[in-house]
N, C-alpha and C positions, 0 to 999 in steps of 0.2 A: 504494500500500500504506500502510495506517495505521501511524503510528509505534508505536502500542501493540502491534500484532502483531509488528513487528520487534523491539521491546523484549522481548516475551515470548520470542521466538525466541532472542535473545542471552542471556537469563537462564535458558533451559531450562524455561520455564513454558508454552510453546505446546502446543496439542493436536496429535495426529498429523495432523488435518485442516489445521490452520494451518501445520504444517511442510510439508505437501504444497503448500499454497497459496503459501508463500514460495518454494519451489523452482521452481514453474511460473512465478510472477511474475518471478523472477530470470532465467530462461532467455529471457524475451521481449525483454529489453534488458540484457544483463549489465553493460555499461559504465555506463549511467545508474543502474541499480538498485544496483550496487556502491557508487556514491557515496552513495545513500540509506542503505545499510547502514552505511557508514563514518561518516556523520553521526550516526546513532543510536548507533553504537559509541562515538563521541567523547563523547556525552552519558553513556553507561554508564561510561566510564573516568573522566570528570570527577567523577561522583558517588562512585566508589570512592575517588578521591584525597581528595575532600571528607570522606568518612567516616573515612578513616585519620587525617586531620588532626584531625577532631573527636574521635576516640577518644584522641588523645594528651593532649588537655586537655579534661576533661569540664566544660564550662560551659554554662549554659542559653542564653546569648546568644553567638553566634559573631561576635565583633568582633576583627579582626586588624589590628595595626599592622605596619609594615614590619619592625620589629625582631623581632616575634613570628614573622613569616613566615620571616625568615632563620634564627631560632633553631630553629623546628620543621621547616624543610626539611632540617636536618641529621638529624632523626629520622625522615625518610621511609623510610630503609632498614629501620630497626627496625619502622616502621609497616607494611611489607609483610607482616609476620606477621599483621596484622589483615585481610588481604585476604579471608579466609574470612568474617570477621564483616561486612565491607562487602558481600560478595556476598549474604549472608543478608539484610542490610538491604534491598538492592535488590529481592530477590525478595518481600519482605513489604510493599512500598509500590507504589502505583500511579504512573503517569506524572504525573498531576495533582498528587498529594501531593508528589512530588519537585520539580516546577516551582514550587511555592508556598514552598519553603524559600529564605531569603535569607541571604547572608553579607555582612558589612561589612568593608571594608579602610580603615584610616586611615593616612595618610602623615605621619610625624613632620616637624617643622620641620627645614629644612636638607636634605631628601632629595626625590628624584623617583623615580617608578617607572612602568614600562610593563607592560601585561598584556594577555592575550587572553581574551575572554569565550567562553562555550560555543558561540556561533554563528560564531566567527572574528573578531568585531569587535575591533579593537585600540584600547586606551585608554592615553593618557599622563596621569598624575596629578601635579599640582604639589604642592609641600610644603604641609602643613597641610590637605590635602583629604581627603574621605571619600566613598567610593562604596559603595552597597548594591546587590547584584546577585543574581539567583537562581542556584542550582546548575545548573538547566536552565531555559531560557526556555519560557514558555507557548506553546502552539501558535497563538494568535491575535495576541499582541503581545509584543514584547521590551521589558521595562521595567526601568530602573535609576533610582536616586536619587543625586543629587550635591549635595555641599556643598563649596565651594572652586572650584578651577579644573581643568579637564580638556579634553583634545583627543580627539575620537572619529573613528576611521576605520571606518565602519559597513559590515558585509557586506550586500550587496544582497539583499533578500527581498521580492518583490512582495506576498506574502500576509501577512507579519508586519511591521508598522511597528515602528520602534525609537523608544522614548520615553524622554527624560531628564527626570525630575521634579526641580525645585528649589524653594526656598522662595518664589520669585517667579513662575516661569513653567514651562510644559512645552514641550519641543522635540520635535517628531515628524518622523521621517525614514523613508525606505525604504532608502537606501544612499547615503552621502555622507561628507564630511569637514568637521568644524566644531569650533569651540572654544567653551567655556562658562565664564563666570565667575559664580559664585553665592555671594557673600560676605554672608550675612545680618547679620553683626556690623557691617558698614559700609554695609548697604542697597545693595549694588552687584550689578547683574545685567546681563550682556551676552552675546550670542551672535554669533560671527563665522563666516560661512560661507566655506569654501574651495572646496568642490566640491559639485555636486548642488543639491538644493532642501531647505529645511526649513520647517516651520510652527511658529511660536512663539506660544504661547497664554498669556495672563494674564487670569484672570477671563473676562469676555465679550469681551475684545480678542484679535485674532490678526493676525499678519502673515506673509507668505511672503517668505523671503529667497532671493536669487540670489547666485551667487559674488561675493565681494569686498564683500558688504554686512554691516552690523552692526546688530543690534537691541539698543537700550538701554532699560531701564525708568527713566524720568525722571518723578519726581513722580506715580507711579502710571500713567503712560502709556507704551505701547510706541512707540518712535521708531526709524525706520530711517535709517541713514547709510551713506555709502560708506566702506569701510575705507581709511584713509589711512596706516596704520602696519603694513605687512606684517611688520616686524621683531618686532612684539609676539607673533607666532605662533612665534617661534624659541625660546621658553622651553623647549621640549622638547629643545633642543640646548644649554641652559645659557646662553642669551643673554637679557638683560633690557633691554627697550626703555624709554627715559626720555621718549619723545615724548608731550607733552600731560599729563604726570604732575606733580602738585604736589609740593613738597618733603615735606609731611606724608604724602601717599600713598606716596611712594617709601620713606620711613622705615618705613612699615607693611609694605611688601613686604620690606624688608631684615630686619625682625623675623622674618617667616615663613621667608624663604630661609635666613638664617644662624642661626636659633634663638637669638635674643638679644633682650633687652628694651632699648628705646630710650626715654629720658626727656628731657624738655626742661627745661633750667635757664637758658635765655636769656630776655631780656626780650621778644623778639618772634621768633616762628617765621619763618624765611625764606619769603617769599611767591612765590618764583620758580616758574614753570611751564616745564618744559624743552621747547624747540621741536624738539629732536632729540637724538640720542645713544643709545648703548647700552653695556652693561656685561657683561663675561664673568663669570659667577657664580664660576667656579673661581679667578679672580684674588683673591678674598677681600674681606671687608668693609672692611678698612683701605684697600685700593687704591681701592675704590669711593668711600669718604668723602673721600679725598685728591683724587680727580678732581672731586668736587662742590665742594670748597673753592675751585676756580678760578672758579666761577660763582656761588657763594653765600657770604655772609659768616657763617661760623660756625667754631667750634673744637669739639673733642670730647675726652673722656677715657674710658678704659676702666676699668671696675670688674670686674676678673677674678674676684674672689671671689664676686660676686653675678651675674655674667654680664650686666652692664648697660653700655650706651653712653650717656654723658651729653653731650647737645648743649648747647653754651654760646655 
């Protein structure tokens, strides 16, 4: 049964013939076809919630930070009054028009968030990251755009590949678990595969990753390595791995994680590259810096007024 027919049935727009068609189709395999109806109903409900949020703040571009999501989630109860308006909107738009509408979510520094997309795919977003995703996925491909770091646990769908677009490369999967770092400001791109298979494409280059492999973009070339740092994937649990990270790159991570500006007032930036080690983010920045002082020669001062850490 086509999604559009189920969609019209749920929104009360189907013809008597289509309603009869739905009923006959349902009786052929109630269990399987109920799942199909539930899937389209999820799309229907997702759009209604999307419309209620959009109606609370009338802005041409729907970009949401985590703070806005928290603030406006408190207004959802009041937004239920807009249900009728959302229903009207649903009935006046086609499935294709709905699937072309994108929402952006930005995660402030110092915060992490996890979310479920319309197809059931689970996403963990690290601080300072941004994701753009459709209200409803297209029938041929599931496409999102990412800046920053995210881990994806993709719902399997043989007929609709899942594509993550970044500034450097596209990652295409059917159903798998993988991590992406796409930091354009530092020209850093990597994809780490945990489960399944992914195809990473950059220009005319492409590589296929297997579990425990990492694709890095180095000087414009996609290179595949074995993942030697499984702890790096524990950022979703608030664990920061220091393995293979330079002092300067680690400070850049601290800026994003702890929402602070770090400036160097030392004659020479410590050149140490950490062979191992990890930090629990919840222990705080001062604890992390004190740990680093055991292996790197530096002191630091806090400028509370300007939210600056001065490395000396």
